[in-house]
RODRENPA-570725 format. One record per residue: residue number from 1; chain; x, y, z of N, C-alpha, C in turn. Coordinates in pm, whole numbers, plus 50000, padded with zeros to 5 digits. Layout:
N
{site NUM "A" {X Y Z} {X Y Z} {X Y Z}}
...
REM end
This chain:
239
{site 1 "A" {50105 49889 49999} {50007 50027 50002} {50091 50109 50021}}
{site 2 "A" {50061 50218 49917} {50152 50334 49890} {50088 50459 49980}}
{site 3 "A" {50160 50493 50093} {50128 50588 50181} {50189 50735 50142}}
{site 4 "A" {50073 50811 50123} {50117 50959 50047} {50085 51052 50149}}
{site 5 "A" {50045 51030 50275} {50011 51135 50360} {50125 51147 50476}}
{site 6 "A" {50240 51119 50432} {50344 51142 50527} {50439 51255 50490}}
{site 7 "A" {50499 51329 50574} {50601 51416 50540} {50704 51391 50630}}
{site 8 "A" {50822 51427 50624} {50923 51435 50718} {50913 51543 50807}}
{site 9 "A" {50983 51540 50928} {50960 51639 51028} {51039 51773 50972}}
{site 10 "A" {51132 51760 50897} {51207 51880 50855} {51140 51947 50754}}
{site 11 "A" {51057 51881 50671} {50953 51936 50574} {50852 52013 50636}}
{site 12 "A" {50819 51944 50739} {50700 51988 50830} {50737 52124 50872}}
{site 13 "A" {50858 52131 50944} {50887 52265 51009} {50888 52366 50898}}
{site 14 "A" {50938 52358 50788} {50949 52451 50679} {50809 52489 50639}}
{site 15 "A" {50710 52392 50625} {50572 52398 50584} {50505 52488 50688}}
{site 16 "A" {50524 52441 50822} {50444 52498 50934} {50512 52668 50945}}
{site 17 "A" {50633 52677 50914} {50686 52825 50929} {50608 52928 50835}}
{site 18 "A" {50603 52853 50717} {50533 52933 50602} {50390 52957 50639}}
{site 19 "A" {50319 52868 50690} {50182 52863 50714} {50155 52966 50841}}
{site 20 "A" {50239 52984 50917} {50213 53067 51038} {50287 53179 51041}}
{site 21 "A" {50361 53228 50919} {50453 53339 50917} {50383 53475 50937}}
{site 22 "A" {50236 53470 50894} {50160 53603 50930} {50139 53614 51073}}
{site 23 "A" {50129 53496 51154} {50100 53511 51310} {50218 53551 51367}}
{site 24 "A" {50349 53504 51303} {50472 53533 51379} {50504 53685 51372}}
{site 25 "A" {50461 53744 51251} {50517 53871 51224} {50453 53971 51278}}
{site 26 "A" {50324 53964 51342} {50252 54051 51422} {50173 53997 51538}}
{site 27 "A" {50085 54084 51607} {49991 54045 51696} {49881 53948 51623}}
{site 28 "A" {49867 53835 51704} {49759 53757 51639} {49626 53799 51658}}
{site 29 "A" {49533 53721 51622} {49396 53756 51642} {49358 53755 51774}}
{site 30 "A" {49416 53658 51855} {49382 53640 51980} {49457 53721 52074}}
{site 31 "A" {49526 53805 52035} {49621 53919 52129} {49747 53853 52165}}
{site 32 "A" {49807 53746 52113} {49920 53706 52153} {50028 53793 52105}}
{site 33 "A" {50122 53845 52187} {50226 53932 52114} {50336 53857 52037}}
{site 34 "A" {50383 53930 51926} {50483 53875 51843} {50609 53851 51928}}
{site 35 "A" {50700 53769 51896} {50840 53756 51954} {50901 53871 51899}}
{site 36 "A" {51031 53898 52000} {51130 54001 51947} {51225 54001 52059}}
{site 37 "A" {51304 54110 52012} {51431 54116 52114} {51365 54202 52245}}
{site 38 "A" {51395 54163 52354} {51359 54227 52473} {51472 54268 52576}}
{site 39 "A" {51445 54385 52646} {51569 54439 52723} {51570 54346 52853}}
{site 40 "A" {51675 54373 52912} {51685 54290 53043} {51571 54304 53153}}
{site 41 "A" {51541 54437 53170} {51437 54493 53247} {51294 54410 53214}}
{site 42 "A" {51271 54433 53071} {51147 54372 53016} {51131 54210 53044}}
{site 43 "A" {51258 54166 53047} {51258 54015 53043} {51232 53984 53185}}
{site 44 "A" {51281 54043 53282} {51259 54011 53424} {51131 54049 53470}}
{site 45 "A" {51054 54159 53419} {50919 54177 53470} {50836 54102 53398}}
{site 46 "A" {50817 54049 53281} {50729 53967 53207} {50756 53828 53211}}
{site 47 "A" {50868 53771 53230} {50876 53629 53231} {50961 53591 53359}}
{site 48 "A" {50961 53457 53404} {51062 53416 53505} {51190 53446 53456}}
{site 49 "A" {51290 53472 53527} {51439 53512 53515} {51509 53430 53585}}
{site 50 "A" {51611 53367 53529} {51706 53276 53625} {51852 53358 53557}}
{site 51 "A" {51913 53435 53657} {52036 53515 53625} {52142 53429 53574}}
{site 52 "A" {52140 53296 53591} {52268 53212 53577} {52247 53169 53421}}
{site 53 "A" {52135 53163 53353} {52085 53108 53217} {52180 53155 53103}}
{site 54 "A" {52195 53294 53113} {52268 53329 52992} {52432 53345 53014}}
{site 55 "A" {52473 53313 53139} {52615 53299 53151} {52646 53149 53128}}
{site 56 "A" {52548 53051 53140} {52565 52915 53154} {52552 52870 52995}}
{site 57 "A" {52466 52914 52900} {52452 52853 52777} {52370 52955 52673}}
{site 58 "A" {52395 52934 52554} {52317 53011 52472} {52148 53010 52479}}
{site 59 "A" {52085 53130 52434} {51940 53111 52444} {51871 53128 52319}}
{site 60 "A" {51757 53097 52301} {51670 53103 52180} {51553 53171 52212}}
{site 61 "A" {51483 53228 52111} {51362 53301 52132} {51241 53168 52133}}
{site 62 "A" {51159 53185 52224} {51066 53066 52239} {50936 53108 52171}}
{site 63 "A" {50918 53042 52040} {50801 53061 51987} {50760 53198 51990}}
{site 64 "A" {50627 53244 52008} {50583 53383 51997} {50575 53452 52131}}
{site 65 "A" {50647 53382 52246} {50625 53435 52380} {50709 53535 52428}}
{site 66 "A" {50808 53585 52338} {50923 53680 52386} {50996 53624 52493}}
{site 67 "A" {50978 53487 52555} {51092 53443 52633} {51223 53388 52579}}
{site 68 "A" {51329 53409 52635} {51453 53352 52604} {51491 53233 52685}}
{site 69 "A" {51484 53127 52607} {51492 52996 52684} {51634 52940 52658}}
{site 70 "A" {51683 52879 52762} {51834 52809 52731} {51812 52698 52666}}
{site 71 "A" {51910 52661 52598} {51921 52534 52498} {51892 52414 52566}}
{site 72 "A" {51916 52411 52689} {51907 52293 52760} {51796 52319 52877}}
{site 73 "A" {51706 52237 52894} {51603 52243 52980} {51591 52106 53055}}
{site 74 "A" {51476 52091 53143} {51458 51980 53223} {51301 51929 53200}}
{site 75 "A" {51321 51799 53150} {51185 51744 53138} {51130 51662 53250}}
{site 76 "A" {50990 51663 53287} {50947 51604 53393} {50912 51446 53399}}
{site 77 "A" {50981 51382 53306} {50985 51244 53321} {51071 51168 53384}}
{site 78 "A" {51089 51026 53357} {51185 50935 53431} {51188 50954 53577}}
{site 79 "A" {51297 50990 53650} {51296 51006 53772} {51177 51092 53846}}
{site 80 "A" {51158 51208 53786} {51082 51289 53827} {50914 51245 53837}}
{site 81 "A" {50885 51150 53758} {50749 51108 53748} {50728 50952 53848}}
{site 82 "A" {50843 50925 53920} {50816 50812 53983} {50795 50819 54139}}
{site 83 "A" {50715 50739 54183} {50671 50748 54320} {50801 50719 54408}}
{site 84 "A" {50812 50771 54525} {50922 50744 54616} {51061 50813 54580}}
{site 85 "A" {51054 50919 54486} {51167 50973 54439} {51173 51107 54496}}
{site 86 "A" {51096 51146 54591} {51074 51299 54620} {51214 51367 54632}}
{site 87 "A" {51289 51295 54735} {51411 51371 54777} {51524 51395 54641}}
{site 88 "A" {51529 51276 54575} {51613 51270 54459} {51551 51378 54348}}
{site 89 "A" {51417 51393 54330} {51365 51455 54233} {51378 51623 54280}}
{site 90 "A" {51384 51658 54398} {51402 51790 54442} {51548 51831 54431}}
{site 91 "A" {51632 51740 54457} {51788 51778 54433} {51810 51805 54303}}
{site 92 "A" {51748 51726 54189} {51784 51728 54065} {51713 51847 53990}}
{site 93 "A" {51621 51898 54034} {51527 52001 54013} {51613 52143 54051}}
{site 94 "A" {51637 52130 54173} {51718 52245 54223} {51852 52252 54159}}
{site 95 "A" {51916 52143 54159} {52059 52139 54078} {52060 52208 53924}}
{site 96 "A" {51943 52179 53852} {51921 52219 53715} {51911 52356 53712}}
{site 97 "A" {51837 52435 53785} {51799 52554 53817} {51928 52620 53873}}
{site 98 "A" {51992 52584 53939} {52150 52653 54000} {52239 52632 53877}}
{site 99 "A" {52197 52553 53774} {52313 52530 53668} {52266 52629 53564}}
{site 100 "A" {52162 52692 53567} {52092 52786 53475} {51987 52731 53381}}
{site 101 "A" {51940 52638 53406} {51815 52590 53333} {51695 52686 53380}}
{site 102 "A" {51620 52744 53288} {51525 52810 53306} {51372 52765 53260}}
{site 103 "A" {51366 52652 53200} {51271 52594 53157} {51234 52456 53188}}
{site 104 "A" {51114 52433 53261} {51086 52288 53309} {50957 52252 53224}}
{site 105 "A" {50932 52136 53176} {50827 52062 53090} {50783 51958 53170}}
{site 106 "A" {50643 51961 53191} {50594 51843 53257} {50446 51831 53184}}
{site 107 "A" {50377 51739 53260} {50232 51721 53193} {50147 51629 53313}}
{site 108 "A" {50013 51668 53312} {49938 51611 53417} {49934 51466 53414}}
{site 109 "A" {49974 51410 53302} {49970 51262 53279} {50093 51190 53347}}
{site 110 "A" {50215 51290 53350} {50354 51199 53396} {50342 51159 53523}}
{site 111 "A" {50325 51025 53548} {50346 50959 53679} {50190 50983 53734}}
{site 112 "A" {50086 51006 53656} {49954 51030 53715} {49954 51154 53802}}
{site 113 "A" {50047 51263 53770} {50054 51381 53870} {50160 51373 53965}}
{site 114 "A" {50246 51260 53963} {50349 51268 54039} {50465 51376 54022}}
{site 115 "A" {50475 51373 53874} {50587 51474 53827} {50547 51638 53875}}
{site 116 "A" {50425 51657 53858} {50398 51803 53879} {50416 51816 54034}}
{site 117 "A" {50383 51714 54128} {50401 51742 54267} {50555 51760 54314}}
{site 118 "A" {50613 51679 54231} {50766 51673 54271} {50822 51829 54225}}
{site 119 "A" {50785 51871 54112} {50836 51993 54070} {50764 52129 54144}}
{site 120 "A" {50628 52101 54207} {50579 52199 54282} {50658 52217 54413}}
{site 121 "A" {50698 52114 54465} {50772 52133 54601} {50892 52234 54582}}
{site 122 "A" {50949 52237 54447} {51073 52347 54450} {51021 52456 54398}}
{site 123 "A" {50911 52479 54299} {50849 52585 54252} {50817 52675 54374}}
{site 124 "A" {50769 52617 54467} {50718 52688 54575} {50783 52817 54632}}
{site 125 "A" {50932 52763 54602} {51027 52892 54674} {51112 52945 54562}}
{site 126 "A" {51085 52894 54433} {51178 52934 54314} {51101 52966 54185}}
{site 127 "A" {50964 52995 54200} {50879 53020 54090} {50938 53113 53976}}
{site 128 "A" {50986 53234 54052} {51038 53334 53944} {51150 53317 53884}}
{site 129 "A" {51208 53193 53905} {51350 53172 53824} {51330 53090 53710}}
{site 130 "A" {51216 53020 53709} {51190 52914 53610} {51052 52919 53525}}
{site 131 "A" {51064 52895 53401} {50941 52890 53328} {50879 52749 53335}}
{site 132 "A" {50748 52749 53365} {50700 52610 53374} {50581 52587 53253}}
{site 133 "A" {50590 52477 53184} {50486 52424 53093} {50437 52291 53148}}
{site 134 "A" {50301 52288 53132} {50248 52159 53162} {50139 52129 53048}}
{site 135 "A" {50079 52037 53036} {49996 51972 52956} {49852 51924 52991}}
{site 136 "A" {49748 51920 52900} {49639 51857 52917} {49627 51747 52806}}
{site 137 "A" {49589 51611 52846} {49577 51508 52767} {49429 51496 52732}}
{site 138 "A" {49351 51572 52816} {49195 51557 52784} {49167 51627 52672}}
{site 139 "A" {49071 51582 52582} {49049 51659 52479} {48901 51736 52482}}
{site 140 "A" {48836 51753 52608} {48719 51828 52627} {48756 51936 52708}}
{site 141 "A" {48638 52028 52710} {48648 52153 52787} {48662 52136 52934}}
{site 142 "A" {48544 52037 52999} {48540 52009 53117} {48647 51946 53175}}
{site 143 "A" {48699 51823 53120} {48814 51755 53157} {48952 51836 53179}}
{site 144 "A" {48981 51923 53062} {49097 52005 53076} {49095 52089 53168}}
{site 145 "A" {48964 52154 53230} {48962 52270 53331} {48997 52194 53461}}
{site 146 "A" {48948 52061 53465} {48979 51985 53592} {49124 51978 53602}}
{site 147 "A" {49198 51920 53477} {49341 51898 53499} {49425 52023 53518}}
{site 148 "A" {49355 52135 53480} {49423 52264 53486} {49422 52295 53633}}
{site 149 "A" {49302 52286 53727} {49304 52282 53851} {49406 52208 53927}}
{site 150 "A" {49415 52096 53902} {49488 52011 53961} {49652 52035 53932}}
{site 151 "A" {49676 52079 53812} {49820 52127 53797} {49852 52215 53865}}
{site 152 "A" {49763 52343 53884} {49800 52449 53958} {49826 52448 54109}}
{site 153 "A" {49741 52322 54154} {49765 52294 54285} {49865 52215 54321}}
{site 154 "A" {49911 52112 54237} {50019 52024 54245} {50133 52107 54212}}
{site 155 "A" {50154 52192 54112} {50280 52277 54084} {50304 52410 54201}}
{site 156 "A" {50199 52426 54273} {50219 52507 54376} {50212 52652 54326}}
{site 157 "A" {50142 52700 54228} {50157 52823 54157} {50020 52880 54112}}
{site 158 "A" {50000 53011 54111} {49889 53062 54059} {49867 53075 53898}}
{site 159 "A" {49962 53050 53829} {49953 53053 53683} {50068 52969 53637}}
{site 160 "A" {50026 52933 53509} {50126 52858 53419} {50183 52954 53323}}
{site 161 "A" {50322 52940 53270} {50366 53008 53178} {50340 52968 53039}}
{site 162 "A" {50280 52818 53032} {50259 52762 52901} {50173 52641 52938}}
{site 163 "A" {50042 52657 52887} {49965 52527 52889} {49937 52455 52731}}
{site 164 "A" {49985 52329 52719} {49968 52273 52605} {49883 52163 52598}}
{site 165 "A" {49835 52139 52482} {49768 52011 52417} {49853 51892 52428}}
{site 166 "A" {49825 51806 52484} {49917 51693 52480} {49929 51572 52370}}
{site 167 "A" {50047 51581 52302} {50064 51457 52203} {49939 51440 52115}}
{site 168 "A" {49920 51538 52042} {49796 51530 51942} {49825 51435 51824}}
{site 169 "A" {49779 51333 51788} {49820 51226 51688} {49706 51213 51576}}
{site 170 "A" {49591 51226 51599} {49477 51199 51521} {49377 51282 51481}}
{site 171 "A" {49321 51275 51355} {49219 51354 51326} {49100 51351 51428}}
{site 172 "A" {49056 51258 51485} {48944 51267 51562} {48981 51341 51678}}
{site 173 "A" {49102 51320 51728} {49144 51407 51832} {49138 51564 51796}}
{site 174 "A" {49172 51603 51699} {49177 51720 51647} {49021 51776 51643}}
{site 175 "A" {48939 51699 51594} {48794 51719 51599} {48730 51752 51728}}
{site 176 "A" {48783 51673 51834} {48737 51693 51957} {48774 51814 52014}}
{site 177 "A" {48922 51840 52008} {48967 51981 52063} {48914 52081 52027}}
{site 178 "A" {48888 52094 51891} {48825 52224 51827} {48672 52224 51818}}
{site 179 "A" {48621 52129 51882} {48466 52116 51895} {48424 52225 51987}}
{site 180 "A" {48290 52262 51988} {48234 52370 52076} {48274 52346 52227}}
{site 181 "A" {48275 52235 52275} {48301 52189 52416} {48421 52131 52414}}
{site 182 "A" {48519 52152 52326} {48649 52096 52319} {48762 52163 52411}}
{site 183 "A" {48884 52103 52427} {48990 52140 52498} {49046 52287 52470}}
{site 184 "A" {49038 52318 52344} {49088 52443 52298} {49013 52555 52374}}
{site 185 "A" {48867 52544 52395} {48787 52635 52449} {48858 52665 52613}}
{site 186 "A" {48891 52544 52658} {48957 52572 52810} {49074 52636 52785}}
{site 187 "A" {49184 52615 52694} {49296 52689 52678} {49259 52826 52679}}
{site 188 "A" {49167 52875 52591} {49155 53011 52546} {49090 53076 52673}}
{site 189 "A" {48990 53022 52761} {48936 53065 52870} {49038 53083 52965}}
{site 190 "A" {49121 52992 52994} {49230 53018 53100} {49317 53112 53066}}
{site 191 "A" {49349 53141 52921} {49443 53263 52896} {49366 53409 52931}}
{site 192 "A" {49224 53399 52896} {49165 53517 52930} {49165 53540 53050}}
{site 193 "A" {49145 53461 53144} {49156 53486 53288} {49274 53525 53353}}
{site 194 "A" {49397 53500 53274} {49518 53526 53323} {49573 53426 53404}}
{site 195 "A" {49512 53293 53411} {49581 53149 53489} {49672 53114 53397}}
{site 196 "A" {49668 53135 53267} {49779 53086 53177} {49822 53194 53099}}
{site 197 "A" {49944 53196 53060} {49991 53310 52973} {50002 53276 52830}}
{site 198 "A" {50049 53150 52805} {50087 53128 52663} {50003 52990 52624}}
{site 199 "A" {49981 52959 52511} {49931 52832 52478} {49990 52765 52363}}
{site 200 "A" {50021 52637 52389} {50106 52550 52290} {50026 52412 52251}}
{site 201 "A" {50096 52329 52170} {50056 52231 52126} {50171 52124 52127}}
{site 202 "A" {50185 52003 52143} {50270 51886 52135} {50226 51780 52066}}
{site 203 "A" {50331 51724 52017} {50286 51566 51940} {50420 51514 51900}}
{site 204 "A" {50452 51367 51906} {50527 51287 51877} {50528 51226 51725}}
{site 205 "A" {50402 51231 51672} {50373 51151 51551} {50305 51257 51459}}
{site 206 "A" {50291 51216 51342} {50199 51267 51253} {50226 51406 51217}}
{site 207 "A" {50324 51467 51172} {50330 51612 51165} {50210 51665 51087}}
{site 208 "A" {50159 51604 51000} {50046 51674 50905} {49924 51710 51004}}
{site 209 "A" {49894 51614 51115} {49807 51644 51219} {49838 51797 51316}}
{site 210 "A" {49959 51803 51323} {50017 51907 51397} {49999 52039 51308}}
{site 211 "A" {50025 52025 51201} {50013 52113 51091} {49883 52191 51076}}
{site 212 "A" {49791 52081 51076} {49644 52115 51055} {49623 52197 51187}}
{site 213 "A" {49651 52172 51307} {49614 52253 51433} {49678 52376 51413}}
{site 214 "A" {49791 52419 51377} {49867 52535 51364} {49779 52619 51243}}
{site 215 "A" {49716 52568 51156} {49627 52641 51057} {49504 52682 51119}}
{site 216 "A" {49439 52606 51230} {49324 52634 51274} {49348 52723 51399}}
{site 217 "A" {49446 52756 51463} {49467 52833 51578} {49623 52877 51588}}
{site 218 "A" {49638 53024 51623} {49773 53066 51648} {49820 53025 51768}}
{site 219 "A" {49867 52908 51779} {49940 52868 51904} {50076 52947 51926}}
{site 220 "A" {50130 52963 52041} {50235 53032 52067} {50364 52942 52071}}
{site 221 "A" {50340 52813 52064} {50456 52730 52051} {50429 52600 52003}}
{site 222 "A" {50519 52507 51963} {50493 52368 51929} {50593 52305 51984}}
{site 223 "A" {50580 52184 52055} {50687 52082 52087} {50660 51961 52019}}
{site 224 "A" {50770 51922 51947} {50765 51803 51875} {50898 51736 51864}}
{site 225 "A" {50895 51601 51840} {51009 51512 51842} {51081 51559 51701}}
{site 226 "A" {51203 51586 51714} {51303 51611 51586} {51444 51544 51636}}
{site 227 "A" {51491 51443 51542} {51586 51399 51554} {51679 51434 51455}}
{site 228 "A" {51835 51458 51481} {51937 51509 51374} {51942 51416 51248}}
{site 229 "A" {51921 51288 51299} {51941 51192 51181} {51797 51121 51110}}
{site 230 "A" {51679 51185 51164} {51567 51161 51093} {51560 51184 50956}}
{site 231 "A" {51491 51096 50876} {51487 51109 50742} {51404 51238 50709}}
{site 232 "A" {51466 51309 50597} {51417 51433 50550} {51301 51407 50475}}
{site 233 "A" {51286 51297 50418} {51179 51255 50324} {51160 51117 50351}}
{site 234 "A" {51037 51072 50326} {51008 50916 50339} {50960 50865 50205}}
{site 235 "A" {51044 50773 50142} {51011 50717 50012} {50865 50646 50017}}
{site 236 "A" {50798 50639 49905} {50675 50552 49913} {50714 50413 49919}}
{site 237 "A" {50632 50340 49985} {50658 50188 49998} {50532 50095 49983}}
{site 238 "A" {50556 49993 49944} {50441 49895 49906} {50462 49784 50015}}
{site 239 "A" {50326 49756 50089} {50313 49651 50164} {50233 49527 50097}}
REM end
């Protein structure tokens, strides 16, 4: 069977950038600011700021958020999502921030909430130093709102820097997310209320599905798997 609906991730990145160029160039329909160079005082006032980051590593503009993210970050899986690793997890998180990491990524589903709780015990006293991103794996408005409340409690914060749709893979998921009672409604509502500052989408598979979501809504960021040795194009094959 010939598969014609696949594209390489590198090709997707180029296509996605072209499709969203107008959103990146200026203010979006939903009021998200365009990215740009920000002075130090503005960085400190508008975003978490770790004064070690710029000395420890290069930084890049993070999507359309205006945040300068270090090229090394901390993910909330592995040790951080396991029960019984509280002490080890806290040491790892504190050490990462001490070394200049200014971005931590987690999700409501990591360890069924364990990851967020481990991170939250550190954020309680270091919230202003690190950008925190988490995700909803629920595709509905009500379910995502419940997860948001749990995330805020577990992370011990009154706001998220970035709330993301988690691992969107299929067309039926997209349809649920963008439905009248879908998860996107929860994301927009949370941003309007100031509980969430920026909105993103994530995925590990099917770049075309992510591209479709970018066409439907001006997300501030996208998180996707990209390997330096990944095929730039996939030849047709017959099964």
